[in-house]
mmCIF file of the C-alpha atoms, coordinates in Angstrom:
data_MODEL
# 
_entry.id   MODEL 
# 
loop_
_atom_site.group_PDB 
_atom_site.id 
_atom_site.type_symbol 
_atom_site.label_atom_id 
_atom_site.label_alt_id 
_atom_site.label_comp_id 
_atom_site.label_asym_id 
_atom_site.label_entity_id 
_atom_site.label_seq_id 
_atom_site.pdbx_PDB_ins_code 
_atom_site.Cartn_x 
_atom_site.Cartn_y 
_atom_site.Cartn_z 
_atom_site.occupancy 
_atom_site.B_iso_or_equiv 
_atom_site.pdbx_formal_charge 
_atom_site.auth_seq_id 
_atom_site.auth_comp_id 
_atom_site.auth_asym_id 
_atom_site.auth_atom_id 
_atom_site.pdbx_PDB_model_num 
ATOM 1  C CA . MET A 1 1  ? -21.246 20.173  13.944  1.00 0.00 ? 1  MET A CA 1 
ATOM 2  C CA . ILE A 1 2  ? -17.956 18.921  15.413  1.00 0.00 ? 2  ILE A CA 1 
ATOM 3  C CA . LYS A 1 3  ? -19.413 15.461  16.045  1.00 0.00 ? 3  LYS A CA 1 
ATOM 4  C CA . ASP A 1 4  ? -20.615 15.293  12.445  1.00 0.00 ? 4  ASP A CA 1 
ATOM 5  C CA . THR A 1 5  ? -17.167 16.035  11.038  1.00 0.00 ? 5  THR A CA 1 
ATOM 6  C CA . ILE A 1 6  ? -15.583 13.433  13.331  1.00 0.00 ? 6  ILE A CA 1 
ATOM 7  C CA . ASN A 1 7  ? -18.134 10.848  12.204  1.00 0.00 ? 7  ASN A CA 1 
ATOM 8  C CA . ILE A 1 8  ? -17.427 11.636  8.565   1.00 0.00 ? 8  ILE A CA 1 
ATOM 9  C CA . LYS A 1 9  ? -13.689 11.244  9.173   1.00 0.00 ? 9  LYS A CA 1 
ATOM 10 C CA . ILE A 1 10 ? -14.204 7.879   10.878  1.00 0.00 ? 10 ILE A CA 1 
ATOM 11 C CA . ILE A 1 11 ? -16.508 6.669   8.103   1.00 0.00 ? 11 ILE A CA 1 
ATOM 12 C CA . THR A 1 12 ? -14.105 7.710   5.339   1.00 0.00 ? 12 THR A CA 1 
ATOM 13 C CA . ASN A 1 13 ? -11.163 6.103   7.149   1.00 0.00 ? 13 ASN A CA 1 
ATOM 14 C CA . TYR A 1 14 ? -13.126 2.883   7.576   1.00 0.00 ? 14 TYR A CA 1 
ATOM 15 C CA . PHE A 1 15 ? -14.240 2.981   3.950   1.00 0.00 ? 15 PHE A CA 1 
ATOM 16 C CA . PHE A 1 16 ? -10.704 3.449   2.609   1.00 0.00 ? 16 PHE A CA 1 
ATOM 17 C CA . LYS A 1 17 ? -9.340  0.710   4.853   1.00 0.00 ? 17 LYS A CA 1 
ATOM 18 C CA . ASN A 1 18 ? -12.008 -1.659  3.558   1.00 0.00 ? 18 ASN A CA 1 
ATOM 19 C CA . ILE A 1 19 ? -11.170 -0.781  -0.035  1.00 0.00 ? 19 ILE A CA 1 
ATOM 20 C CA . LEU A 1 20 ? -7.478  -1.413  0.621   1.00 0.00 ? 20 LEU A CA 1 
ATOM 21 C CA . ILE A 1 21 ? -8.185  -4.774  2.258   1.00 0.00 ? 21 ILE A CA 1 
ATOM 22 C CA . LEU A 1 22 ? -10.550 -5.809  -0.529  1.00 0.00 ? 22 LEU A CA 1 
ATOM 23 C CA . SER A 1 23 ? -8.082  -4.871  -3.244  1.00 0.00 ? 23 SER A CA 1 
ATOM 24 C CA . LEU A 1 24 ? -5.316  -6.767  -1.449  1.00 0.00 ? 24 LEU A CA 1 
ATOM 25 C CA . LEU A 1 25 ? -7.553  -9.817  -1.122  1.00 0.00 ? 25 LEU A CA 1 
ATOM 26 C CA . SER A 1 26 ? -8.528  -9.779  -4.775  1.00 0.00 ? 26 SER A CA 1 
ATOM 27 C CA . PHE A 1 27 ? -4.884  -9.320  -5.744  1.00 0.00 ? 27 PHE A CA 1 
ATOM 28 C CA . THR A 1 28 ? -3.764  -12.327 -3.679  1.00 0.00 ? 28 THR A CA 1 
ATOM 29 C CA . ASN A 1 29 ? -6.690  -14.326 -5.072  1.00 0.00 ? 29 ASN A CA 1 
ATOM 30 C CA . LYS A 1 30 ? -5.536  -13.583 -8.608  1.00 0.00 ? 30 LYS A CA 1 
ATOM 31 C CA . LEU A 1 31 ? -1.998  -14.654 -7.701  1.00 0.00 ? 31 LEU A CA 1 
ATOM 32 C CA . LEU A 1 32 ? -3.275  -17.869 -6.132  1.00 0.00 ? 32 LEU A CA 1 
ATOM 33 C CA . THR A 1 33 ? -5.435  -18.742 -9.107  1.00 0.00 ? 33 THR A CA 1 
ATOM 34 C CA . LYS A 1 34 ? -2.497  -18.101 -11.439 1.00 0.00 ? 34 LYS A CA 1 
ATOM 35 C CA . GLU A 1 35 ? -0.352  -20.483 -9.378  1.00 0.00 ? 35 GLU A CA 1 
ATOM 36 C CA . LYS A 1 36 ? -3.070  -23.134 -9.428  1.00 0.00 ? 36 LYS A CA 1 
ATOM 37 C CA . LYS A 1 37 ? -3.350  -22.893 -13.206 1.00 0.00 ? 37 LYS A CA 1 
ATOM 38 C CA . ASN A 1 38 ? 0.396   -23.320 -13.505 1.00 0.00 ? 38 ASN A CA 1 
ATOM 39 C CA . GLN A 1 39 ? 0.376   -26.364 -11.201 1.00 0.00 ? 39 GLN A CA 1 
ATOM 40 C CA . PRO A 1 40 ? -2.666  -28.570 -11.916 1.00 0.00 ? 40 PRO A CA 1 
ATOM 41 C CA . GLU A 1 41 ? -1.112  -31.525 -10.051 1.00 0.00 ? 41 GLU A CA 1 
ATOM 42 C CA . ASN A 1 42 ? -1.345  -29.677 -6.738  1.00 0.00 ? 42 ASN A CA 1 
ATOM 43 C CA . GLU A 1 43 ? -5.013  -28.896 -7.301  1.00 0.00 ? 43 GLU A CA 1 
ATOM 44 C CA . ILE A 1 44 ? -5.794  -32.556 -7.926  1.00 0.00 ? 44 ILE A CA 1 
ATOM 45 C CA . SER A 1 45 ? -3.889  -33.696 -4.831  1.00 0.00 ? 45 SER A CA 1 
ATOM 46 C CA . MET A 1 46 ? -5.708  -31.135 -2.668  1.00 0.00 ? 46 MET A CA 1 
ATOM 47 C CA . VAL A 1 47 ? -9.098  -32.512 -3.715  1.00 0.00 ? 47 VAL A CA 1 
# 
């Protein structure tokens, strides 16, 4: 019983951390894409 509760805690912690990381990544992606749209010259020079 105790092991089960510990496992559940670990799994939930891991799950929430992943959600936080994913949301942060998507947020930064949105910011980056916005910047690229505002500066098309940079995109062309990168390619």
